[in-house]
LOVO-722484 format. One line per field, with one value per residue (C-alpha): z, y, x; residue in three letters. Coordinates in nm, 3 decimals, padded with zeros to 5 digits, m for minus. Last residue first. Layout:
N
up <- c(Z,...)
north <- c(Y,...)
east <- c(X,...)
residu <- c(ALA,...)
***
This chain:
202
up <- c(m00.068,m00.100,00.016,00.356,00.495,00.711,00.451,00.119,00.205,00.300,m00.050,m00.221,m00.028,m00.180,m00.545,m00.530,m00.470,m00.468,m00.587,m00.966,m00.993,m00.737,m00.951,m01.231,m01.041,m01.092,m01.403,m01.637,m01.884,m02.214,m02.021,m02.135,m02.395,m02.101,m02.012,m02.295,m02.080,m01.870,m01.744,m01.556,m01.482,m01.348,m01.122,m00.755,m00.996,m00.966,m01.101,m01.440,m01.478,m01.488,m01.851,m02.037,m02.395,m02.317,m02.070,m02.319,m02.558,m02.427,m02.280,m02.624,m02.751,m02.439,m02.586,m02.432,m02.231,m02.149,m01.810,m01.635,m01.374,m01.019,m00.865,m00.544,m00.294,00.116,00.286,00.623,00.823,01.113,01.255,01.524,01.551,01.516,01.263,00.982,00.673,00.514,00.165,00.116,m00.186,m00.267,m00.663,m00.759,m00.985,m01.297,m01.553,m01.890,m01.712,m01.383,m01.288,m01.604,m01.483,m01.122,m01.287,m01.532,m01.236,m01.075,m01.326,m01.301,m00.973,m00.664,m00.752,m00.600,m00.360,m00.437,m00.209,m00.291,m00.211,m00.572,m00.690,m00.444,m00.522,m00.248,m00.269,00.070,00.081,00.421,00.405,00.641,00.746,00.937,01.306,01.441,01.145,01.385,01.513,01.157,01.001,01.196,01.191,00.801,00.764,00.981,00.892,00.554,00.586,00.808,00.531,00.296,00.603,00.595,00.226,00.208,00.493,00.292,00.003,00.219,00.342,00.698,00.895,01.201,01.108,01.283,00.933,00.741,00.988,00.998,00.625,00.571,00.789,00.813,00.720,00.684,00.404,00.380,00.058,00.090,m00.044,m00.243,m00.415,m00.796,m00.898,m01.145,m00.824,m00.657,m00.912,m00.968,m00.574,m00.571,m00.927,m00.809,m00.464,m00.169,00.042,00.359,00.139,00.393,00.393,00.572,00.689,00.458,00.525,00.654)
north <- c(m00.552,m00.235,00.110,00.220,m00.132,m00.143,m00.420,m00.223,00.067,m00.111,m00.292,00.072,00.170,m00.100,m00.084,00.379,00.393,00.750,00.998,01.051,00.786,00.551,00.526,00.426,00.192,00.177,00.177,00.376,00.456,00.704,01.002,01.351,01.318,01.194,01.546,01.709,01.532,01.203,01.175,01.573,01.672,01.916,01.600,01.817,01.867,02.193,02.396,02.290,02.405,02.787,02.737,02.439,02.502,02.723,02.492,02.196,02.396,02.517,02.185,02.062,02.323,02.241,01.873,01.521,01.255,01.040,01.076,00.737,00.691,00.437,00.463,00.355,00.222,00.262,00.170,00.285,00.158,00.269,00.564,00.731,01.052,01.002,00.791,00.767,00.567,00.671,00.694,00.702,00.780,00.758,00.897,00.775,00.926,00.820,01.009,01.148,01.433,01.454,01.733,01.991,01.929,02.052,02.342,02.445,02.372,02.621,02.900,02.896,02.911,02.744,02.388,02.175,01.989,01.786,01.485,01.476,01.034,01.046,01.142,01.206,01.272,01.286,01.147,01.261,01.085,01.118,00.949,01.019,00.758,00.980,00.882,01.191,01.475,01.720,01.516,01.302,01.535,01.622,01.277,01.245,01.531,01.451,01.019,01.156,01.353,01.060,00.827,01.055,01.096,00.677,00.656,00.885,00.670,00.340,00.548,00.677,01.078,00.882,00.886,01.205,01.426,01.760,01.988,01.801,01.801,02.144,02.224,01.972,02.273,02.082,02.279,02.007,02.096,01.907,01.779,01.535,01.188,00.955,00.726,00.620,00.508,00.841,01.073,00.926,00.927,01.312,01.438,01.265,01.497,01.774,01.773,01.949,01.639,01.537,01.331,01.302,00.967,00.923,00.599,00.416,00.380,00.100)
east <- c(01.029,00.827,01.069,01.087,01.026,01.432,01.515,01.426,01.602,01.908,01.811,01.833,02.109,02.308,02.212,02.181,02.632,02.574,02.788,02.770,03.106,02.902,02.604,02.802,02.977,03.351,03.642,03.683,03.934,04.031,03.838,03.777,03.566,03.332,03.290,03.127,02.832,02.685,03.004,03.013,03.297,03.519,03.623,03.461,03.223,02.968,03.297,03.281,02.927,03.052,03.232,03.096,03.232,03.457,03.652,03.592,03.734,04.013,04.140,04.094,04.374,04.569,04.538,04.425,04.632,04.356,04.226,04.133,03.878,03.904,03.584,03.537,03.272,03.186,02.878,02.707,02.426,02.204,02.405,02.124,02.053,01.673,01.733,02.071,02.127,02.499,02.674,03.062,03.157,03.552,03.617,03.977,04.237,04.425,04.663,04.673,04.580,04.430,04.688,04.567,04.229,04.257,04.503,04.215,03.992,04.146,04.217,03.811,03.744,03.662,03.790,03.546,03.746,04.076,04.254,04.592,04.711,04.831,04.533,04.233,03.865,03.585,03.261,02.941,02.642,02.318,02.049,01.812,01.539,01.245,01.108,01.271,01.355,01.548,01.773,01.831,01.922,02.231,02.332,02.260,02.497,02.834,02.743,02.827,03.082,03.246,03.175,03.473,03.617,03.677,03.753,03.995,04.211,04.177,04.262,04.593,04.561,04.550,04.266,04.307,03.957,03.966,04.060,03.780,03.507,03.570,03.583,03.225,03.041,02.728,02.418,02.221,02.047,01.728,01.505,01.210,01.180,00.888,01.183,01.060,01.412,01.460,01.363,01.661,01.857,01.747,01.840,02.173,02.221,02.079,02.311,02.173,02.189,02.109,01.793,01.527,01.288,00.947,00.829,00.583,00.213,00.067)
residu <- c(THR,ARG,ILE,VAL,GLY,HIS,ARG,ARG,LEU,GLU,ALA,LEU,LEU,PRO,LEU,LEU,PRO,LEU,GLY,LEU,ILE,THR,PHE,TYR,ASP,GLY,ASP,ILE,LYS,GLU,PHE,LEU,GLN,ILE,GLY,PRO,GLY,GLU,LEU,GLN,TYR,CYS,GLY,VAL,SER,THR,ARG,VAL,LYS,GLU,GLY,LEU,THR,GLU,LEU,TYR,TRP,ASP,LEU,PHE,ALA,ASP,SER,PHE,ASP,ARG,MET,THR,LEU,LEU,ALA,ARG,ASP,SER,PHE,SER,TRP,LEU,LEU,GLU,GLY,SER,LYS,ALA,LEU,VAL,ILE,GLY,SER,HIS,LEU,ILE,HIS,MET,ARG,GLY,ARG,PHE,ILE,LYS,LEU,ASN,ASP,ARG,ALA,GLU,GLY,MET,ASP,ARG,PRO,LYS,ASP,PHE,ARG,ALA,GLN,ASP,CYS,SER,LEU,ILE,GLN,ASP,ALA,GLY,ILE,VAL,PHE,ALA,GLY,PRO,ALA,VAL,LYS,SER,VAL,ALA,GLN,ALA,LYS,ALA,ALA,ALA,LEU,GLU,LEU,ALA,LEU,ALA,ASP,THR,GLY,ALA,GLU,ASP,ASN,GLY,GLY,THR,PHE,GLY,ARG,LYS,VAL,ALA,ASP,GLU,ASP,VAL,GLY,SER,ASP,ARG,VAL,SER,PHE,GLU,LEU,GLY,ALA,HIS,THR,LEU,LEU,MET,ALA,ARG,VAL,LYS,SER,GLY,SER,ALA,LEU,ILE,LEU,PRO,PRO,ALA,SER,MET)
***
């Protein structure tokens, strides 16, 4: 018997790469969810628990939207939010905002809140959230200039303006948390859930 189809409801190349490298067969479908509208309608608090809940709500909205039009498929929804002193940050709109955000993060600890859900036929089957704590070193303005010049527009592709697998690792002095959570897809609990549903081999 063939496994049920698996869909990633995300345009994230990193999430797709993680699933591919893990040996999963899946397709990708953009959910079309208005994330700003979900955030505006969110009634939870700004504390860490509230930010966890918002990441899960965004992930669920994406997964449910896709699963409603793909009956029978298992759909993965995921989202990640960065918070620093209870302020939430989105991907920078331009290089100026990227510079400003990195100055805010410099010498401080921020949190990456990753939420992931699994849905089928519009129903949520499972959800999981995790946090990673990352502390940036007190880097110099000269280093910041070099970093932004080296990476250019690539810094705008992630909410924290970095990829740990590249020069972004030089921003940090301490990292506490699961590597896959940092990349926005807590992979081990997801794989366990997919095995439980018979989507991948046990």
